[in-house]
N, C-alpha and C positions, 0 to 999 in steps of 0.2 A: 504493500500500500504506500503510495507516494505521500511525502510529508507536505502539508499545506504551507504556502507562503505565509509567514507571520503577518505580513502587511495585509493580506486578505482577511485573516482572523481579526486583526485590529479594525479594519473597516467594518466588518460585520458587528463586532462588539460596539463600535461607536454608533452605528445606525440604530441598533436595538436600544442602547442607553438613551439616545435622544428620543426615540419613539415612546419608550417607557416614561421618560421624564414629561413628555407632552401629555400622556395619559394621566399621570399623577396630577399635573397642574389642572387639567380639566375636571378632575374629581374633587379637588381640594375643598370646594364650598359645600360638597355633599356629605362630607364625613366630619365626625366630631369625636371627642374623647368619650362622650356618652354612648355613641354607637359602636365604638371599638370593642373588640374582645380582648382577652388578656392571655399571656403565655406563661413565662416563668414565674411571674408574681402578679399581684393586683395592679402594679404600676408599670407593667411591661405590655403595652398595647399592640394589637395587630388589627388593621382595618381592611375593609373590602378593597381599598385602593392598593395596599401592599400586595394582596392576592392577584388583583387585576394586572398590576405591573409585572409580577412574576410570570403570569400566564402568557402575557404578550411576549416576553423575552423567550420563554420556553418554546412557544409556538414558532417563533422566528428561527430559533436554533435547530429545532427538530426538522424544519423545512429545509434549511440551508445545509445542515450538517448532521444527517441521520447517522447514527452509530456513535456519535460523541456522547460522553457521559455528562450527567447533570447533577449538581448539588446546589440547591436553593434554600434560602432561609425559610421560606414558607412551605416547604415540603417536597419540592421537585427532586426526584431521585431516579437516575438512570445509570446503569453500568456502561462503561465505555468499551467499544469494540475497536476503536481506532487509536487508543493511547492518549486521547485528549479528553479532558473533563472540564466543563464550564462551571465556575463557582459564582453564584449570583446572589447579591443582596439587592432586591428590587426596590427597597426604600430604607436606606440607612439614615436614621434620625427620625423615626416615626413620631416620637413625642413632639419634636420641633414642628413636623408637618401638621400634626393635629392642632397645635397651638397657633399655627400661622407664622411661625418663625422661619427664617430663610435657610438655616443650616441643615439641609437634608439633601440626599443625592441618590443616584443609581450607580451601583458598583458591579462591574462584570469583569471576570478574569477567565482565562483559559490556561489550564495546567497540563504539563506532560510529566514524564517520569522524573524530570529534574526540578519540578516546581512550576511556579508561575511563568508563563511564556509571554502572555499579553495581558495588559490590564487597562481598563477605562473606568474613570470616575466622572460622572456628569452631574453638575449642580443646576437643576432647571431654573431656580429662581434668579440666578445670575447669568445663565447661559455658558458658564465656564466648563471646559472639559479638560481634564488631565489624562494623559495616556503614556504608556510605555511598552516597549518591546524588549525582552531580555537581550542584553548585549548591544542594544542600539540606542540607549538613553531614554530620557523622559521629557515630556513637553507639557506646556499649559497653553491651550489654544494655538499650538504650533510653535511656541517659543521654547527653545531648549532650556532645561532647568538644571541648576547646580546648587547644592546645599551651601549654606554659609559655614565656612570652616574657621577655626581659631577662636570661637566663642567659649569663654570660661563658664563654668557652672553658675557662678554668681551673676553672670550677665545673661543667662539663658532664659528665654520665654518657653515654658514647658506646657504642652497640652496633655490632658489626661481625660479619663472617663471613669464612670462609676457603675457599679453593679445595680441591678434592680432589686437585689435581695438585701434586706435591712441589716442582717448580721454581717454580711460581707462589706457593706458600706461602713459599718463601724470600724472594721479592720482597716479599710482604706483611709479613713480619717486619721488613723494613727500614722500612716505613711506621710500624709499631708503635713501633719504636725512637725515631723522631722525634716521634710523636704522644703517646705515653704520658706523658712529662714535662709536656706542655702541657695536659692535661685532668684532671678529678677522678679518673676511672677508666674502664676499658673493660670491656665485657661481651660474651661470645660465647655466645649462646643456642642457635644451631643451626637457627633458622628465620627466614628473611628476612621472611616475612609477619608473624610475631609481633613481630619487631624493629620493623617499620614501625608496627604497632599500638601498640607501647610508646611510640613518639614521639607518636602521636596522644593517648594517654591519660596521658602525663606520667610513665610509669614508666621512661623514658629520655629524654634531652634531644636526642639525635641518633643517626642510623644512617648507616653507609656500608658499601659492599661493592664491590670492584673489578670483579668479573665476575658478572653475574646473568643469568637467563633471564626472558623475559616473564611466564611463569606464576609466578615467584617473587615478583613485585612488582606485578602488575596490580591486584589487589584492595587489598593493603596500601598501595600508593602512593597510590591514590585516597583511602583512609581517612585517611592522614596529611595529604594536601593539604586535604581537606575539614575537617580539624581545625585548619587554619591553617599547616601546614608548607609550606616550599618544597622541591621536589625538584629536584635537579641531576644530570644524567647524560647520556651520549651523546657523540657526536663533537664535538670542540671544547671539551669541559669537562675538569675535573680528573679525571673518572671516565668516560673514553670508552666503556668496556664495562660500567659499573656504575651505581650510584645512591647519592645522598646525600639524606637527608631531615632537616630540622631547622627550627625557627622561622627566619624570614627572616634576621635579623641574624646568628644563630649559623651558619646555612647558609653565608653568605658568608665568615665567618671560617674555618670548618672547610674549606671548599673551597679557600681560599687556602693553608692549611697543607698540604693534600694536593697541591696543584699545585706548591708549592715542593719538597716531598719528592719528587714524581715527577721533577722535574728532577735532583735529587741522585741518585736511584736509577738514572735512565737514564744 
């Protein structure tokens, strides 16, 4: 079986992310917190708009790439017969979306045996699209991206996110208590994908989150790495269930702070 051109995969992901974004914008006035259902906790909503966005993306992928695998936040699951699997977050930042805030996006990545090959993050409220192809760099609306290097921890603007589970939030608050005095400031935007893109385009210096899902970071993580960031996460790291992204020197320093804090919290 021939290997598809990553540029073709990127074009497909971009088209579907834009189409899903338009669908979400068209539905925004029809949904509310009151009409949404919940998932992991009573504060973790999922709306009909999330599901409609995922269905649009899945239908487009099945039509264009039959045989590829699927992994979607809202339940899409298909095994791959081609060696490629699409990882979909049809609406990252659902709470922001339901409140009418702008920080939400569509995230689509395609992975092979080596990990993420192509990633697209589209923010419909601004029209901005971040994208990357492994080994070919990252861009924001076609402009090449490079992370800011040489920033010390005390000068760093750090993005983070919180769990929907109350007991886990209490633990995360302990991390913040130790980290906040050590950095310039913290930001909590509500979308992991957008936070990772903010590291790539320099609107934040670093990002970390203690517990994330593959669809949260598949596209954004690739975009950050292709812009020069180092990502740290998984078993044996300071974020065994999460992810950190920052320029290499800052990533090491921040990972060290989080590791020491983890020992105190434990």
